C-alpha positions in Angstrom: 108.7 117.9 136.6 107.9 114.5 138.2 104.7 114.1 136.2 106.5 115.1 133.0 109.2 112.4 133.6 106.6 109.8 134.4 104.8 110.6 131.1 108.1 110.0 129.3 108.7 106.8 131.1 105.1 105.6 130.3 105.6 106.6 126.6 108.9 104.8 126.3 107.5 101.7 128.0 104.4 101.6 125.8 106.6 102.1 122.7 108.9 99.2 123.7 105.9 97.0 124.7 104.3 97.6 121.3 107.6 96.9 119.3 108.5 93.7 121.1 104.8 92.6 121.2 104.6 93.0 117.4 107.8 91.0 117.1 106.5 88.2 119.3 102.9 88.0 117.9 104.2 88.4 114.4 106.6 85.5 114.8 103.8 83.4 116.4 101.3 84.1 113.7 104.0 83.4 111.0 105.1 80.1 112.4 101.5 78.9 112.9 100.9 79.8 109.3 104.1 78.1 108.2 103.4 74.9 110.1 99.9 74.7 108.6 101.1 75.5 105.1 103.8 72.9 104.7 103.6 70.4 101.9 105.2 66.9 101.7 108.8 67.2 100.4 109.2 66.6 96.7 112.8 65.2 96.7 113.3 61.6 98.0 116.6 62.6 99.6 114.8 65.2 101.7 112.3 62.6 102.9 115.3 60.3 103.8 116.9 63.0 105.8 113.7 63.3 108.0 112.1 66.3 106.3 108.4 66.2 107.0 107.3 69.3 105.1 108.5 72.2 103.1 107.4 75.5 101.7 108.6 77.8 98.9 107.8 81.5 99.3 108.7 84.8 97.7 109.1 88.0 99.8 111.0 91.2 99.5 112.5 90.4 96.1 113.8 87.0 97.1 112.9 83.3 97.2 112.8 81.3 100.5 112.8 77.5 101.0 111.6 76.5 104.5 111.8 72.8 105.6 110.6 71.2 108.8 112.0 68.0 110.2 109.9 65.4 111.9 112.2 65.7 115.0 115.6 67.0 114.1 118.1 67.0 111.2 120.8 64.3 111.0 123.4 66.9 112.1 122.8 70.2 113.8 123.9 73.4 112.0 126.6 75.6 113.5 124.2 78.4 114.1 120.6 77.9 115.3 118.2 80.8 115.7 115.9 80.8 118.8 112.7 82.7 119.2 112.3 83.6 122.9 113.4 87.1 123.8 110.5 88.6 121.9 108.1 86.9 124.3 110.2 87.6 127.4 110.6 91.3 126.7 106.9 91.6 125.8 106.0 90.4 129.3 108.7 92.4 131.0 107.6 95.7 129.4 103.9 94.8 129.9 104.5 94.1 133.6 106.5 97.3 134.0 103.5 99.2 132.5 101.1 97.4 134.8 103.2 98.5 137.8 103.7 102.1 136.5 100.1 102.8 135.6 97.8 100.4 137.6 99.9 99.8 140.8 101.5 103.1 141.3 98.2 104.8 140.6 96.0 102.1 142.0 93.6 104.6 143.6 92.9 106.0 140.1 92.9 103.1 137.7 92.6 99.9 139.8 90.4 100.6 142.8 86.7 101.5 142.5 85.1 102.0 145.9 81.7 101.4 144.3 82.9 97.9 143.4 85.1 97.1 146.5 86.8 99.3 149.0 90.4 98.2 148.8 93.6 99.8 150.1 96.3 100.3 147.6 98.3 97.4 149.1 95.3 95.1 149.0 94.6 95.9 145.4 98.2 95.3 144.3 98.4 92.1 146.2 95.2 90.7 144.7 96.4 91.7 141.2 99.8 89.9 141.6 98.0 86.9 143.1 95.7 86.6 140.1 98.7 86.4 137.8 100.3 83.7 139.8 97.1 81.7 140.3 96.2 81.9 136.7 99.5 80.5 135.5 99.4 77.8 138.2 95.9 76.6 137.4 96.6 76.6 133.7 99.9 74.6 134.1 98.1 72.1 136.4 95.4 71.5 133.8 97.8 71.1 130.9 99.9 68.7 132.8 96.9 66.7 134.1 95.2 63.9 132.1 92.8 66.5 130.8 95.7 68.0 128.9 95.7 65.0 126.5 92.2 66.0 125.3 92.4 69.3 123.5 88.7 69.8 123.1 87.9 69.1 126.7 90.8 71.3 127.9 89.7 74.2 125.7 86.2 74.0 127.3 87.5 73.9 130.8 89.9 76.8 130.1 87.1 78.9 128.7 84.9 78.2 131.7 87.7 79.2 134.1 88.5 82.3 132.1 84.9 83.3 132.5 85.1 82.8 136.2 88.3 84.8 136.3 86.6 87.7 134.4 83.6 87.6 136.7 85.8 87.5 139.8 88.0 90.3 138.7 85.0 92.5 138.0 83.8 92.0 141.6 87.1 93.3 142.9 88.6 95.9 140.6 87.4 98.8 138.4 86.4 97.9 134.9 89.8 99.0 133.6 91.6 97.1 136.4 89.6 93.9 135.8 90.2 94.0 132.0 94.0 94.6 132.3 94.4 91.8 134.8 92.5 89.4 132.6 94.8 90.3 129.8 97.8 90.0 132.0 96.8 86.5 133.1 96.6 85.5 129.5 99.9 87.2 128.7 101.6 85.5 131.7 100.3 82.1 130.5 101.6 82.8 127.0 105.1 83.7 128.1 105.0 80.8 130.6 104.3 78.5 127.7 107.5 79.8 126.0 109.6 79.7 129.1 108.4 76.5 130.7 107.5 74.3 127.8 108.5 75.5 124.3 112.1 76.6 125.0 113.0 73.7 127.4 111.6 71.2 124.9 113.7 72.7 122.1 116.7 72.6 124.3 116.1 68.9 125.0 115.8 68.2 121.3 119.2 69.9 120.8 120.8 68.1 123.7 119.5 64.8 122.4 121.1 65.3 119.0 124.4 66.5 120.6 124.5 63.3 122.8 123.6 61.0 119.9 120.2 60.1 121.4 116.9 59.8 119.6 114.9 63.0 120.5 111.8 62.3 122.6 108.8 63.3 120.5 106.7 64.3 123.5 108.6 67.6 123.8 107.7 68.5 120.2 104.0 67.5 120.9 103.9 69.6 124.1 105.5 72.6 122.4 103.1 72.4 119.5 100.1 72.3 121.9 101.2 75.4 123.8 102.0 77.2 120.6 98.4 76.6 119.5 97.1 77.9 122.8 99.2 81.0 122.4 97.8 81.7 119.0 94.2 81.5 120.2 95.0 83.8 123.1 96.5 86.4 120.8 93.4 88.3 119.7 91.8 88.4 123.1 95.0 89.8 124.6 95.3 92.4 121.8 91.7 93.5 122.6 92.5 94.0 126.2 95.5 96.1 125.3 93.3 98.6 123.5 90.1 98.2 125.6 91.0 101.1 128.0 90.2 103.5 125.2 86.6 102.2 124.9 84.6 102.7 128.0 81.5 101.1 126.5 83.2 97.7 127.1 84.9 97.9 130.5 82.3 100.4 131.8 79.3 98.2 131.1 77.3 96.8 133.9 78.0 93.4 132.5 81.6 94.1 131.6 82.8 90.6 132.5 80.4 89.1 130.1 81.5 91.5 127.4 85.1 90.4 128.1 84.2 86.7 127.8 82.2 87.3 124.7 85.0 89.1 122.9 87.4 86.4 124.0 85.2 83.8 122.3 84.9 86.1 119.3 88.6 86.6 118.9 89.3 82.9 119.4 86.7 81.9 116.8 88.1 84.3 114.3 91.6 83.0 114.9 90.3 79.4 114.5 89.1 80.4 111.0 92.4 81.9 110.0 94.3 78.7 111.3 91.9 76.5 109.3 92.3 78.7 106.3 96.0 78.1 106.4 95.4 74.4 105.8 93.2 74.9 102.8 89.5 75.4 102.4 88.1 76.6 105.7 84.4 76.4 106.7 82.8 79.8 107.1 81.1 79.0 110.5 84.0 80.0 112.8 84.4 83.4 111.1 80.6 83.9 110.9 80.2 82.9 114.5 83.0 85.2 115.7 81.5 88.2 113.8 78.0 87.4 115.0 79.2 87.5 118.6 80.9 90.9 118.0 77.7 92.3 116.4 75.6 90.9 119.3 77.8 92.6 121.9 77.7 95.9 120.0 73.9 95.7 119.7 73.4 94.9 123.4 75.8 97.7 124.5 74.2 100.3 122.2 72.8 103.3 124.2 69.0 103.4 124.5 67.6 106.4 122.7 64.2 108.1 122.9 62.7 110.6 125.3 63.7 114.2 125.8 65.6 115.3 128.8 64.1 117.9 131.1 65.6 121.4 130.7 68.8 121.8 132.7 70.6 125.1 133.4 74.2 125.0 132.3 75.2 126.3 135.7 74.5 122.9 137.2 76.5 121.2 134.4 79.4 123.6 134.9 79.4 122.8 138.7 79.7 119.1 137.9 82.5 119.7 135.4 84.4 121.8 137.9 84.0 119.3 140.7 84.8 116.1 138.8 86.4 116.8 135.4 88.4 120.0 135.1 91.2 119.0 137.5 92.3 116.6 134.7 90.6 117.9 131.6 92.1 121.4 131.5 94.9 123.0 129.5 97.0 122.8 132.6 95.7 120.0 134.8 95.9 120.4 138.6 95.4 116.7 139.4 98.6 115.4 141.0 100.8 113.5 138.6 99.1 114.6 135.5 101.0 117.0 133.1 98.6 117.0 130.1 94.8 116.5 129.8 94.0 112.8 128.9 93.6 112.3 125.2 93.9 116.1 124.8 90.3 116.6 125.9 89.8 120.0 127.6 86.5 120.8 129.4 87.2 124.2 131.0 84.8 126.3 128.9 81.1 126.0 128.1 81.9 125.7 124.4 84.4 122.9 124.9 82.0 121.0 127.1 79.2 121.3 124.6 81.4 120.0 121.8 82.3 117.0 123.9 78.7 116.4 125.1 78.3 113.0 123.4 81.7 111.8 124.8 80.8 113.1 128.3 77.5 111.2 128.2 79.2 108.0 127.1 82.0 108.2 129.7 80.1 109.5 132.8 76.5 108.3 132.3 76.3 105.3 130.1 79.5 103.5 131.2 80.3 105.4 134.4 84.0 105.0 133.4 84.7 108.6 134.4 86.0 109.8 136.8 88.4 106.8 136.9 87.6 104.7 140.0 85.1 107.5 140.7 88.0 109.1 142.6 86.1 112.4 143.0 82.9 110.8 144.2 80.5 111.8 141.4 77.0 111.0 142.6 74.1 109.3 140.7 72.2 112.5 140.9 75.0 114.4 139.1 75.2 111.7 136.4 71.4 112.0 136.0 71.7 115.7 135.6 74.3 115.3 132.8 72.0 112.7 131.2 69.1 115.1 131.2 71.3 117.9 129.9 72.5 115.9 126.9 69.1 114.5 126.1 67.7 118.0 126.3 70.1 119.3 123.6 73.3 119.9 125.5 72.8 123.7 125.6 75.5 125.9 126.9 73.4 128.9 128.0 
C-alpha cells in the first residue's frame, strides 16, 4: 500500500509540475516574442503618453492590442496582472519531485558506488549545496562588473556550467548529475523572478504611486534576467525528459553530452529570438542542429562482429539476479508497485523481445540497474553483449 500511495503522490506531483511549468515557460516564451515583435506606436497621443511599442494580434476569434511603456503609464490602472506564481509553483513542485524521487530513493537514483561511494545523507547534502552554490555564484556574477557585458557574462556562465556538469558527474549517477544540473538552472531561473524581476516591478509601481520618476535600471536588470531565463529554457526541458534516454546520461562522457545539448538548445533559442525581430541568420539554428547531430553520431553504438554463442541459462541468471525484482508483473523490489515503463522480463520470450533495450540500458549506457544497486559485474554485462550480438536466442 505504501508503494501504491507513493506512486500516486509522484503522479500528482509530476502532473502539477508539468502544468505549472507549461504556464511559466509559455508565458516566458510569449513575452520574449511580444517584446521583440513590438512596433513603434502609430498614434502621436500614444507616443506622448510614453508608449514605446505596440502590437496588434488576432487569436481565438478576437483582436488584441498590446502596448508597452518605456517605463510606466502616466497613471496606474486599478488592476495590474503579475506573472510570478507560475514560476514559484514550478520550482516548488520540481523540488518536491527531487526530494520524493532522488532524495528519498537516493541509493537507487542518486548514488552510484562505481562513481563515488556516498551515504544517503552525504548525497542529499551535496545535492542541496549544489543548488545553493549555483544560485550564489550566478547572482555574484550578474551583480559584478562582468554583469554589464552580456557577451562576456554568457561565456563565463557557459564555462561554469560545464564545470558544474563535470563535477556533478564525478559525484552522482548519470541520472543524479543531470537532474541536479537542471535543478541548478531551474533554481537560477526562479531566483531571477523572485530576486530581480518581481522586486524591480514592485519598485516601478511604488515609484508611480509616490509620484517619483521610475529608475530605469530596474527595467534593464529585469530584461537581462528574462533573456537569461529564455536561453535556459530548452536545456532545462531536455533535463526534464533525459531520464528516459539512457544513451545520454549513461554515456561515459555524459557531462560533455549535457554541455553540448545545453549549447544546442541555447543556439536554437537564439535563432527563435532573432527571428522574432525579423530576418534571422541561419547560422544559430544550423549550429544548434549540427551539435545535436554530432552528439547523436558520437553516441551511436558501434556495430560489427558477431557475439560468441551464449546459453540462455546464463542470460536468465543475470535477469533473475539484477532485473526481475523490478521488471516483473508483480515487482518484489521494495517501494515499487508496478514494473518501470511496463517492461516485464520474467520469461525468455519477453527478454528476447526486449533484447535491444536490454543491450542499450545494461551494456552500452550501463544505466541499469539504477546506481548498479544490485552489483551487476562487467563480466555479466559482457555476457549480455555477446548474447545480443549473437542473435539474442532464447533457447
